Backbone as CSV, one residue per row, in Angstrom:
resi,resn,N_x,N_y,N_z,CA_x,CA_y,CA_z,C_x,C_y,C_z
1,MET,0.844,-1.193,0.000,0.000,0.000,0.000,0.876,1.239,0.000
2,SER,0.652,2.137,-0.954,1.463,3.340,-1.091,0.841,4.491,-0.310
3,ARG,1.715,5.367,0.181,1.255,6.569,0.873,1.479,7.768,-0.033
4,LEU,0.408,8.521,-0.290,0.462,9.635,-1.217,0.062,10.930,-0.515
5,LEU,0.513,12.041,-1.090,0.109,13.367,-0.619,-0.524,14.118,-1.773
6,VAL,-1.706,14.669,-1.544,-2.393,15.492,-2.543,-2.368,16.936,-2.064
7,VAL,-1.737,17.811,-2.852,-1.676,19.238,-2.522,-2.563,19.973,-3.525
8,GLU,-3.763,20.313,-3.083,-4.779,20.904,-3.967,-5.695,21.783,-3.117
9,ASP,-5.886,23.052,-3.525,-6.670,23.969,-2.708,-8.157,23.983,-3.046
10,GLU,-8.547,23.462,-4.192,-9.960,23.411,-4.561,-10.600,22.209,-3.876
11,ALA,-11.497,22.458,-2.924,-12.012,21.408,-2.048,-12.684,20.273,-2.808
12,ARG,-13.520,20.595,-3.778,-14.240,19.546,-4.509,-13.282,18.670,-5.308
13,LEU,-12.305,19.300,-5.936,-11.343,18.521,-6.715,-10.458,17.687,-5.803
14,GLN,-10.061,18.266,-4.664,-9.258,17.494,-3.720,-10.009,16.246,-3.272
15,THR,-11.293,16.409,-2.958,-12.110,15.262,-2.535,-12.188,14.206,-3.634
16,PHE,-12.364,14.656,-4.876,-12.446,13.733,-6.010,-11.149,12.950,-6.170
17,VAL,-10.014,13.650,-6.117,-8.720,12.995,-6.285,-8.480,11.996,-5.156
18,VAL,-8.766,12.395,-3.939,-8.560,11.507,-2.793,-9.431,10.258,-2.933
19,ARG,-10.680,10.429,-3.349,-11.574,9.281,-3.495,-11.052,8.299,-4.541
20,ILE,-10.552,8.819,-5.662,-10.001,7.957,-6.706,-8.791,7.189,-6.187
21,LEU,-7.898,7.892,-5.521,-6.667,7.249,-5.054,-6.946,6.227,-3.961
22,GLU,-7.843,6.560,-3.035,-8.187,5.606,-1.980,-8.893,4.383,-2.550
23,ALA,-9.705,4.570,-3.591,-10.390,3.444,-4.221,-9.411,2.489,-4.880
24,ASN,-8.209,3.000,-5.190,-7.171,2.155,-5.780,-6.173,1.648,-4.747
25,GLY,-6.540,1.754,-3.483,-5.771,1.111,-2.430,-4.659,1.931,-1.810
26,HIS,-4.649,3.254,-2.040,-3.582,4.094,-1.499,-4.024,4.791,-0.214
27,LEU,-3.067,5.037,0.669,-3.273,5.913,1.816,-2.980,7.336,1.369
28,VAL,-3.863,8.281,1.703,-3.741,9.631,1.149,-3.787,10.678,2.257
29,ASP,-2.782,11.561,2.281,-2.790,12.765,3.095,-3.076,13.951,2.180
30,THR,-3.500,15.073,2.761,-3.832,16.235,1.955,-3.242,17.512,2.545
31,ALA,-3.084,18.503,1.662,-2.724,19.872,2.043,-3.400,20.787,1.043
32,ASP,-3.758,22.005,1.491,-4.479,22.905,0.588,-3.721,24.201,0.299
33,ASN,-2.409,24.211,0.578,-1.585,25.368,0.219,-0.134,24.935,0.100
34,GLY,0.679,25.781,-0.533,2.068,25.425,-0.782,2.879,25.150,0.469
35,PRO,2.879,26.065,1.458,3.679,25.841,2.666,3.334,24.560,3.407
36,ASP,2.032,24.260,3.548,1.641,23.031,4.250,2.047,21.787,3.462
37,GLY,1.954,21.870,2.136,2.383,20.737,1.328,3.862,20.441,1.498
38,VAL,4.679,21.477,1.458,6.122,21.301,1.640,6.418,20.775,3.038
39,ARG,5.748,21.340,4.048,5.989,20.904,5.425,5.689,19.417,5.597
40,ARG,4.615,18.953,4.995,4.269,17.538,5.119,5.332,16.635,4.496
41,THR,5.923,17.063,3.374,6.963,16.236,2.754,8.238,16.231,3.586
42,HIS,8.438,17.267,4.408,9.583,17.274,5.309,9.351,16.372,6.512
43,GLU,8.085,16.232,6.902,7.757,15.482,8.110,7.452,14.008,7.846
44,ASN,7.068,13.664,6.612,6.642,12.306,6.287,7.329,11.816,5.017
45,VAL,7.263,10.515,4.808,7.794,9.904,3.590,6.625,9.509,2.703
46,TYR,6.623,10.023,1.465,5.541,9.728,0.533,6.085,9.023,-0.701
47,ASP,5.322,8.070,-1.193,5.695,7.382,-2.423,5.463,8.277,-3.638
48,LEU,4.499,9.193,-3.529,4.197,10.115,-4.633,3.462,11.327,-4.073
49,VAL,3.791,12.495,-4.622,3.071,13.731,-4.298,2.311,14.172,-5.544
50,VAL,1.011,14.404,-5.408,0.187,14.968,-6.483,0.047,16.456,-6.182
51,LEU,0.591,17.302,-7.051,0.776,18.720,-6.732,0.098,19.630,-7.754
52,ASP,-0.804,20.490,-7.265,-1.398,21.523,-8.109,-0.403,22.675,-8.250
53,LEU,-0.509,23.452,-9.329,0.402,24.580,-9.529,-0.145,25.888,-8.976
54,LEU,-1.453,26.067,-8.990,-2.051,27.318,-8.533,-2.491,27.150,-7.083
55,LEU,-1.606,27.538,-6.167,-1.832,27.314,-4.744,-1.681,28.616,-3.969
56,PRO,-2.395,28.762,-2.860,-2.143,29.899,-1.965,-0.874,29.674,-1.149
57,GLY,-0.381,30.720,-0.537,0.857,30.642,0.248,2.044,30.895,-0.640
58,PHE,2.402,29.935,-1.442,3.267,30.105,-2.605,2.866,29.047,-3.619
59,ASP,3.204,29.306,-4.881,2.644,28.468,-5.946,3.317,27.100,-6.028
60,GLY,2.762,26.271,-6.914,3.248,24.905,-7.046,4.665,24.799,-7.552
61,LEU,5.108,25.747,-8.364,6.499,25.720,-8.833,7.469,25.883,-7.670
62,GLU,7.152,26.807,-6.773,8.000,27.002,-5.598,7.925,25.785,-4.687
63,ALA,6.719,25.225,-4.543,6.583,24.010,-3.736,7.388,22.868,-4.341
64,LEU,7.334,22.712,-5.661,8.089,21.669,-6.337,9.584,21.837,-6.084
65,ARG,10.067,23.072,-6.199,11.494,23.330,-5.977,11.909,22.955,-4.559
66,ARG,11.094,23.355,-3.585,11.442,23.088,-2.191,11.347,21.596,-1.868
67,ILE,10.349,20.924,-2.413,10.197,19.484,-2.169,11.399,18.719,-2.705
68,LEU,11.818,19.038,-3.926,12.915,18.298,-4.550,14.272,18.705,-3.998
69,ASN,14.401,19.923,-3.500,15.639,20.295,-2.824,15.800,19.511,-1.524
70,HIS,14.675,19.256,-0.866,14.722,18.485,0.379,14.972,17.008,0.110
71,ASP,14.327,16.455,-0.917,14.479,15.040,-1.273,14.494,14.921,-2.793
72,PRO,15.692,14.889,-3.399,15.781,14.842,-4.857,15.107,13.638,-5.493
73,GLU,14.852,12.583,-4.717,14.237,11.381,-5.273,12.720,11.340,-5.100
74,GLN,12.142,12.388,-4.525,10.690,12.397,-4.334,9.972,12.436,-5.677
75,ARG,9.053,11.501,-5.884,8.230,11.513,-7.095,7.140,12.570,-6.941
76,VAL,7.004,13.440,-7.929,5.960,14.463,-7.908,5.219,14.441,-9.245
77,LEU,3.911,14.247,-9.182,3.050,14.334,-10.357,2.320,15.665,-10.291
78,VAL,2.566,16.524,-11.264,1.919,17.832,-11.301,0.530,17.692,-11.911
79,LEU,-0.446,18.322,-11.253,-1.840,18.282,-11.696,-2.292,19.727,-11.828
80,SER,-2.543,20.204,-13.062,-2.767,21.632,-13.217,-3.681,21.971,-14.382
81,ALA,-4.372,23.125,-14.232,-5.182,23.666,-15.319,-4.330,24.431,-16.323
82,ILE,-3.057,24.649,-16.000,-2.141,25.335,-16.910,-1.710,24.328,-17.977
83,THR,-2.065,24.603,-19.220,-1.898,23.594,-20.271,-0.791,23.918,-21.276
84,ASP,-0.135,25.073,-21.140,0.862,25.424,-22.157,2.091,24.524,-22.045
85,VAL,2.728,24.314,-23.174,3.881,23.412,-23.245,5.024,23.903,-22.381
86,ALA,5.241,25.215,-22.341,6.360,25.764,-21.573,6.260,25.388,-20.102
87,SER,5.057,25.445,-19.522,4.878,25.083,-18.117,5.159,23.605,-17.884
88,LYS,4.700,22.759,-18.814,4.965,21.325,-18.693,6.460,21.045,-18.739
89,VAL,7.127,21.662,-19.690,8.571,21.440,-19.843,9.316,21.925,-18.600
90,GLN,8.919,23.082,-18.067,9.586,23.616,-16.887,9.467,22.664,-15.708
91,CYS,8.268,22.139,-15.473,8.072,21.226,-14.342,8.868,19.941,-14.520
92,LEU,8.874,19.400,-15.718,9.609,18.156,-15.963,11.108,18.373,-15.836
93,ARG,11.592,19.507,-16.291,13.017,19.799,-16.147,13.408,20.023,-14.698
94,MET,12.480,20.540,-13.904,12.751,20.734,-12.482,12.807,19.413,-11.734
95,GLY,12.195,18.360,-12.307,12.259,17.050,-11.673,10.939,16.353,-11.457
96,ALA,9.819,16.975,-11.872,8.530,16.277,-11.784,8.551,15.035,-12.676
97,VAL,7.873,13.977,-12.238,7.880,12.731,-13.014,6.733,12.667,-14.009
98,ASP,5.743,13.552,-13.873,4.616,13.549,-14.805,3.868,14.866,-14.659
99,TYR,3.033,15.160,-15.680,2.241,16.400,-15.700,0.895,16.068,-16.326
100,LEU,-0.164,16.156,-15.536,-1.514,15.829,-15.992,-2.356,17.101,-15.956
101,THR,-2.972,17.445,-17.082,-3.739,18.677,-17.161,-5.206,18.454,-16.802
102,LYS,-5.817,19.486,-16.217,-7.239,19.491,-15.911,-8.012,19.987,-17.138
103,PRO,-9.222,19.463,-17.378,-9.888,18.373,-16.649,-9.295,17.015,-17.031
104,PHE,-9.474,16.055,-16.167,-8.931,14.722,-16.393,-9.927,13.694,-15.871
105,SER,-9.779,12.473,-16.309,-10.657,11.404,-15.828,-10.011,10.708,-14.635
106,GLY,-10.850,10.167,-13.776,-10.329,9.424,-12.637,-9.514,8.224,-13.070
107,ALA,-9.929,7.584,-14.166,-9.209,6.408,-14.656,-7.804,6.780,-15.121
108,GLU,-7.691,7.929,-15.808,-6.355,8.333,-16.257,-5.465,8.691,-15.074
109,LEU,-6.010,9.403,-14.101,-5.223,9.745,-12.916,-4.718,8.483,-12.230
110,ALA,-5.603,7.516,-12.022,-5.212,6.267,-11.357,-4.126,5.548,-12.145
111,ALA,-4.253,5.537,-13.474,-3.267,4.854,-14.311,-1.924,5.560,-14.274
112,ARG,-1.943,6.881,-14.324,-0.684,7.637,-14.276,0.024,7.426,-12.934
113,VAL,-0.740,7.482,-11.854,-0.154,7.280,-10.530,0.466,5.893,-10.432
114,GLN,-0.258,4.885,-10.876,0.258,3.521,-10.798,1.525,3.354,-11.623
115,ALA,1.557,3.976,-12.793,2.738,3.876,-13.653,3.951,4.514,-12.984
116,ARG,3.745,5.649,-12.356,4.872,6.334,-11.708,5.332,5.600,-10.459
117,LEU,4.423,4.956,-9.769,4.808,4.203,-8.578,5.608,2.954,-8.936
118,ARG,5.410,2.430,-10.140,6.169,1.241,-10.552,7.632,1.570,-10.823
119,ALA,7.924,2.826,-11.168,9.309,3.212,-11.452,10.089,3.278,-10.142
120,PRO,11.263,2.652,-10.080,12.068,2.706,-8.854,12.488,4.139,-8.552
121,ARG,12.571,4.461,-7.266,12.973,5.817,-6.879,14.346,6.164,-7.420
122,SER,15.224,5.179,-7.502,16.574,5.439,-7.997,16.578,5.875,-9.451
123,ALA,15.475,5.597,-10.164,15.404,6.000,-11.567,14.868,7.410,-11.731
124,VAL,14.368,7.995,-10.640,13.771,9.313,-10.717,14.826,10.390,-10.875
125,THR,15.955,10.228,-10.235,16.952,11.283,-10.249,18.347,10.689,-10.191
126,GLN,19.340,11.522,-10.348,20.711,11.057,-10.315,21.145,10.719,-8.901
127,ARG,22.132,9.856,-8.794,22.640,9.495,-7.477,23.744,10.442,-7.051
128,TRP,24.517,10.944,-8.017,25.664,11.781,-7.690,25.486,13.216,-8.173
129,LEU,26.035,14.145,-7.399,26.199,15.530,-7.831,27.693,15.790,-7.953
130,ARG,28.123,16.296,-9.108,29.551,16.561,-9.319,29.739,18.017,-9.693
131,VAL,30.534,18.737,-8.897,30.871,20.131,-9.164,32.342,20.324,-8.845
132,GLY,33.137,20.686,-9.870,34.570,20.859,-9.652,35.193,19.606,-9.081
133,PRO,35.953,19.724,-7.986,36.617,18.557,-7.396,35.720,17.751,-6.462
134,ALA,34.475,18.159,-6.330,33.587,17.550,-5.335,32.559,16.640,-5.988
135,THR,32.393,15.433,-5.421,31.358,14.505,-5.852,30.545,14.102,-4.630
136,LEU,29.257,14.433,-4.662,28.376,14.131,-3.538,27.561,12.887,-3.864
137,ASP,27.704,11.847,-3.051,26.960,10.606,-3.203,25.689,10.716,-2.372
138,LEU,24.542,10.899,-3.052,23.288,11.127,-2.355,22.781,9.880,-1.652
139,GLU,23.149,8.716,-2.151,22.669,7.461,-1.560,23.451,7.107,-0.301
140,ARG,24.774,7.230,-0.364,25.619,6.864,0.775,25.881,8.013,1.741
141,GLN,25.394,9.207,1.401,25.539,10.390,2.241,27.004,10.693,2.538
142,ARG,27.784,10.814,1.466,29.185,11.144,1.665,29.682,11.986,0.491
143,LEU,30.757,12.704,0.758,31.363,13.591,-0.224,32.786,13.132,-0.487
144,ASP,33.156,13.028,-1.763,34.529,12.743,-2.150,35.134,14.022,-2.707
145,VAL,36.193,14.498,-2.081,36.811,15.752,-2.500,38.273,15.770,-2.076
146,GLY,39.143,16.205,-2.993,40.564,16.314,-2.675,41.199,15.015,-2.238
147,GLY,40.722,13.882,-2.789,41.281,12.594,-2.423,40.799,12.059,-1.086
148,ARG,39.837,12.736,-0.491,39.311,12.298,0.797,37.818,12.016,0.710
149,THR,37.364,11.100,1.561,35.940,10.811,1.674,35.423,11.406,2.969
150,VAL,34.381,12.204,2.854,33.804,12.885,4.011,32.402,12.350,4.245
151,ASN,32.149,11.804,5.409,30.806,11.327,5.752,29.971,12.476,6.290
152,LEU,28.711,12.518,5.887,27.827,13.616,6.246,26.589,13.114,6.980
153,THR,26.042,13.949,7.841,24.733,13.656,8.413,23.676,13.938,7.348
154,HIS,22.456,13.509,7.620,21.393,13.712,6.635,21.173,15.199,6.355
155,ARG,21.136,16.023,7.400,20.889,17.448,7.195,22.066,18.116,6.495
156,GLU,23.292,17.695,6.822,24.461,18.227,6.112,24.401,17.879,4.633
157,LEU,23.958,16.664,4.329,23.813,16.243,2.937,22.807,17.126,2.200
158,LEU,21.663,17.387,2.827,20.637,18.203,2.186,21.131,19.622,1.937
159,LEU,21.810,20.207,2.910,22.304,21.575,2.756,23.386,21.654,1.692
160,LEU,24.335,20.736,1.732,25.407,20.750,0.737,24.853,20.481,-0.659
161,GLY,23.904,19.551,-0.765,23.289,19.272,-2.049,22.562,20.481,-2.609
162,TYR,21.898,21.227,-1.732,21.201,22.438,-2.174,22.189,23.422,-2.774
163,LEU,23.316,23.643,-2.101,24.325,24.582,-2.591,24.982,24.087,-3.872
164,MET,25.229,22.773,-3.952,25.906,22.225,-5.139,25.021,22.260,-6.378
165,ARG,23.720,22.259,-6.201,22.842,22.366,-7.370,22.822,23.788,-7.937
166,ARG,23.392,24.720,-7.176,23.428,26.117,-7.625,24.838,26.686,-7.462
167,PRO,25.841,26.045,-8.054,27.226,26.518,-7.869,27.399,27.937,-8.378
168,GLY,28.038,28.756,-7.556,28.273,30.142,-7.929,27.136,31.077,-7.582
169,ASP,25.970,30.538,-7.215,24.823,31.372,-6.845,24.820,31.616,-5.344
170,ILE,24.491,32.819,-4.955,24.389,33.144,-3.541,23.035,32.674,-3.020
171,CYS,23.057,31.814,-2.018,21.831,31.319,-1.397,21.678,31.984,-0.034
172,SER,20.591,32.711,0.149,20.385,33.412,1.412,20.068,32.425,2.532
173,ARG,20.255,32.869,3.765,19.916,32.020,4.908,18.426,31.685,4.914
174,ALA,17.585,32.670,4.554,16.144,32.417,4.523,15.801,31.346,3.492
175,GLU,16.448,31.406,2.343,16.205,30.410,1.293,16.637,29.028,1.750
176,LEU,17.785,28.942,2.405,18.281,27.654,2.879,17.399,27.102,3.994
177,LEU,16.941,27.973,4.883,16.018,27.534,5.928,14.764,26.928,5.320
178,SER,14.235,27.606,4.324,13.003,27.148,3.687,13.222,25.870,2.890
179,GLY,14.283,25.842,2.082,14.517,24.715,1.195,14.995,23.458,1.884
180,VAL,15.733,23.603,2.992,16.340,22.443,3.655,15.591,22.054,4.928
181,TRP,15.141,23.061,5.687,14.455,22.767,6.951,12.945,22.906,6.851
182,GLY,12.467,23.581,5.803,11.034,23.696,5.604,10.349,24.744,6.452
183,HIS,11.105,25.713,6.972,10.476,26.815,7.721,11.239,28.098,7.454
184,ASP,10.660,29.213,7.894,11.232,30.527,7.596,11.559,31.311,8.858
185,ASP,11.934,30.624,9.920,12.263,31.278,11.185,13.646,31.916,11.083
186,GLU,13.683,33.201,10.763,14.958,33.875,10.534,15.754,34.082,11.818
187,THR,15.150,33.785,12.979,15.901,33.881,14.225,16.748,32.633,14.473
188,SER,16.513,31.601,13.687,17.248,30.349,13.867,18.662,30.459,13.309
189,ASN,19.609,29.828,13.988,21.001,29.836,13.508,21.426,28.471,12.982
190,VAL,20.451,27.600,12.657,20.793,26.237,12.244,21.577,26.221,10.932
191,VAL,21.335,27.192,10.047,22.080,27.229,8.790,23.556,27.455,9.069
192,ASP,23.862,28.473,9.868,25.261,28.783,10.180,25.947,27.634,10.906
193,VAL,25.228,27.017,11.834,25.806,25.899,12.588,26.102,24.729,11.659
194,THR,25.170,24.414,10.758,25.365,23.281,9.843,26.471,23.556,8.846
195,VAL,26.549,24.789,8.319,27.646,25.147,7.416,28.984,25.010,8.129
196,ARG,29.059,25.451,9.370,30.311,25.347,10.130,30.724,23.888,10.313
197,ARG,29.763,23.020,10.565,30.081,21.592,10.735,30.585,20.989,9.422
198,ILE,29.947,21.373,8.312,30.403,20.869,7.009,31.820,21.354,6.724
199,ARG,32.067,22.638,6.948,33.399,23.198,6.685,34.485,22.498,7.495
200,ASN,34.156,22.150,8.728,35.137,21.474,9.580,35.521,20.103,9.045
201,LYS,34.672,19.535,8.190,34.936,18.215,7.617,35.650,18.291,6.269
202,LEU,35.652,19.466,5.633,36.139,19.577,4.260,37.627,19.871,4.196
203,PRO,38.347,19.230,3.254,39.772,19.528,3.068,40.012,20.751,2.202
204,LEU,38.954,21.245,1.541,39.077,22.407,0.656,38.004,23.429,1.015
205,PRO,38.267,24.716,0.773,37.279,25.773,1.081,36.202,25.858,0.007
206,LEU,35.240,24.962,0.062,34.221,24.877,-0.984,33.049,25.831,-0.771
207,ILE,32.778,26.187,0.473,31.629,27.043,0.786,32.135,28.401,1.251
208,GLN,31.749,29.443,0.545,32.141,30.798,0.901,30.966,31.542,1.524
209,THR,31.294,32.431,2.452,30.283,33.267,3.096,30.158,34.593,2.355
210,VAL,28.931,34.990,2.089,28.651,36.329,1.561,28.066,37.113,2.728
211,ARG,28.824,38.030,3.235,28.481,38.696,4.490,27.079,39.303,4.454
212,ASN,26.338,39.033,5.525,24.979,39.551,5.722,23.965,39.032,4.707
213,VAL,24.375,38.060,3.889,23.453,37.527,2.878,23.278,36.024,3.035
214,GLY,24.353,35.255,2.829,24.233,33.797,2.886,25.500,33.106,2.466
215,TYR,25.358,32.030,1.661,26.500,31.197,1.321,26.477,30.853,-0.175
216,VAL,27.648,30.490,-0.676,27.763,30.102,-2.070,28.738,28.942,-2.180
217,PHE,28.399,27.943,-3.008,29.306,26.835,-3.287,30.219,27.293,-4.410
218,ALA,31.508,27.440,-4.108,32.418,28.143,-5.006,33.329,27.230,-5.816
219,ALA,33.213,25.900,-5.642,34.092,24.988,-6.384,33.749,25.009,-7.861
220,ARG,34.776,24.968,-8.706,34.583,24.967,-10.164,35.311,23.800,-10.793
């Protein structure tokens, strides 16, 4: 039995989707806005997330980015009334495994969900991130750099992976809090503490501080 999350703010449609999925033997949780949807994926493990794009709080694209930054292997099926090709391509390039446009039939939704659940999680995304001299093994939670292997905690892995997916880009503390921890408490110092722990393990200065802003992965 698979556990799914449906993130949809339209009550009638959410009820319809949940009924279809439960009728096909799935356990289903729900959220009706972007922040709650992201928070649930941080707190629970889901086999598949069904995600609307037009959401209150923040939209589905932002939710998709935050969900996949937290867990690059999370399967996400986008369900949206936005039908243009550019939106579909953007979601798929970001890492969504499927894109189903509204209106849709319950039978098609059930079939698409089942097809995506059959695909192994390891096939959803890459196992390694490689930037400059650094190779991050997402499965074994370790970093190979400068001829050394560095073991990481789960949270260190998520933070380093977030920075490595955006080499050269400045990531603010607020962005890292949201993308890695799933909250926006700017009084928290967990970002700085986690960066310091990662730096203490690294043989090379891969993470640079941008004063009063955040951090950047500087390896090339």
